[in-house]
N, C-alpha and C positions, 0 to 999 in steps of 0.2 A: 114843740121841740126847738131848742135853742140852735142857731147856726153856728157852727165851728168857725173860729177865727184863728188862722195859722199864727202861731207865736213868733213873728219875725223880729220882735224886739225883746225876747226873754233873755235874761241874765241871771236866771235862778241858779246855775251851777258856776260858782266863781272861777273854777279851773278852766272851764270852757270858754267863759266870757274873756278872760284874761288871754287865753291862746288865740281867740279870734281877733282880739284888739291888736295883738302884736303882729298878726298877719295882715290886717288892714294897713298898719303902719308901714309894713315891708313892702305890700303890694296894694296901693290904694284903688286900683281898679278892679280888684277882686271883690266878689260878694262878701265872703268872710263874716256871715251872720247866719242866724238859723235859716235853713233852707225851707221855704214853703212848699207844700204839696204841690203837685200838678194834676190838673184834671178837676172834674166837678164833683160836688159832695152828692149829686143826684145819680152817679154812676152805680152800676150793678157790680162792678169788679174793683177790687182795691188791691194794689200790689204794694207790699211792705218790704223795704230793704232794712239794711242795719242803720246806715248813716252816710253822710257826705264823705267823698273822697276829697283829699287836699287839693289836687289839680283837677278834680271832677267838679261836682255840684258846688263845693265850697267856693270855687272859682267863678262858675257860670251863673249859679243861682237856680238851677233846675235839677231835680234829681235825676241821676243816672245820665248825665251829659259831661263830656269832657274826659271820660275814661273808659277803659276797655268794657266794663260792665254793660254800658249803654249799647255797645255794638252787638251784644246779644239780645238785650231786652227789647229795644225799640223795633228791630227787623221782625221779632216774633210777635210783637203787639200788632204790627203793620199787617203781617201775613194773615192774622186772624181777625182783622177789621177794627181793632182798638186804637189804632195810630193812623193818622192821615198820611205820613211819610216813614220810610225806614231810617232815615239819616236823623240822628238827634241834634247834629251841629250844623251850623251856618257856614258859609264860606269863610268867615273870619275865625272860625274854631270856637264860637260861643254858642249858647243854646239857640236852636233854630227857631226863630220867632213864628214861622209859618207852621210849624208842626201843631197839631191839634189832636187831643184824644177823644175817642168816642166811646161812651159808656164805660169809661175806666179813669181811675184815679190812682196817682203814685205818691207814696208817702215814705216816711222813715221812722223806724223805732226811736232814733235819736237824731235829732234836728240840727246838732251842731258838730262841727269837725272835732273829735278829741285828739289830744297829742298821741302820737304813734298809732293813730286809728284804733285806739283801745279805750271805749268808755268804761267808766267804773260802774259797779253794780249800783251805787247810789245814783249815779247820773242816769242810767237806764230807768231806774224807778222813778226818778224826778220827772223824766220826759214822758213817762207812761201815762201821766194824767192828760196829756194833750192827745195822745193816741186814743185813750178811752173816750174823750169828748169827741173827736173826730168820727169814731165808730158810731157813737150815739146820735150824731148828726146825719148819718148816711141812711135815710129811711128806706132807700130802694136797694141797698147793698145785698147781694146774694152770696158772693164769693170773694174769699180773701186769699191772695197767693202770698205766702211767706217766703222770702228769698234768704234762706240760711237759717241756722238753728237759733241764732239770737233774735231774729224777727219772730220766728215761731215761739220762743220763750216770752217775748214782749206781748205777743197777742194773747198768750194764755194768762199772763199777768193781768192784762186789761180785762180780761173775762173772769178773773179770779178762780181759774182752773188749775188743777194740779198737773205738773209735768208728766209724772209718771203714767197717767192715764192717756197722754196724747204723744205718742213716740214720733219723733221727727224722722223722716225718710224721704227721699227723692220721689217726688209724684205720688206721694201718699195723701189721702184725704181723710178729714175728720168732720164729723157733724158736730156743729155747735150748739149750745142749748137754745139759742134764738132762732134756730132754723138755717143759719148761714152755714156755708161749706168753707172749711179751711184746707187749702192745698199747699202742702209743702214742696219746696223745690231747693236743690242745692244752689247757692248764691252764683250769680252769673259773674264772678270775679275773673280776672286774668289768671289768677293762680289755678283755679278750678278748670277753666278752659285750657290752659297750657298743658296741665298735668294729665288731662284726659279724664278727669273725674266727671265733667260735664261736656257733653257735645251739644252742637247746635240742635241736632235731631232730638236728643233726649231732653233739652230744654224747651223746644217748641212743642214737644208732646204734652207738656203741662198746660200750655195754652190752648191746645187742640182739645183737650178734656174740659177745660173751662167753657170754650165756646160751645161745646156739645151740651154742657150743663145748662148753660144760659139759653139755649135753643136759638 
């Protein structure tokens, strides 16, 4: 089985590559490249988000750091033993270099920041090949948590499964053909948090279930 290599130099989507080049010119100290996954390919848990936030991982270079989403995700991972610390950022507000993940990997359906945070269908499909390769390289993977409907759809695309047979819903689980378990969650975005669609308790319930499943 080949080992997946993060597409950190990918420029396959011209619109995204141009957008990132403009950001690097504007803010030379920002990452502003395809964001690599965080955590080991040997993990049993894979968390899949949509894509980088402009002032989040597009800036820091690590998924779910620098924006509100990480303020829900990393404490939840820490509570159930998947992260060494609850704080995703260091004192200088960049990705915390001391943080380590345990038996967990975090990736995104789209690796590059899209303009207006809206990837096109073609861009999602183009990046899906990377997700498919990543899944194939995780030989110990047992549970996949999809954060949001687009991540859910991207995973089904990677498996060549039909959307109508796997309905998205918060803390809803689906058995995948390879024996893995897909667990859906509302995205831990600031919008979902502020509007009350997602609470810390309902979000952490997802990972409590994951922990129980993994034993």
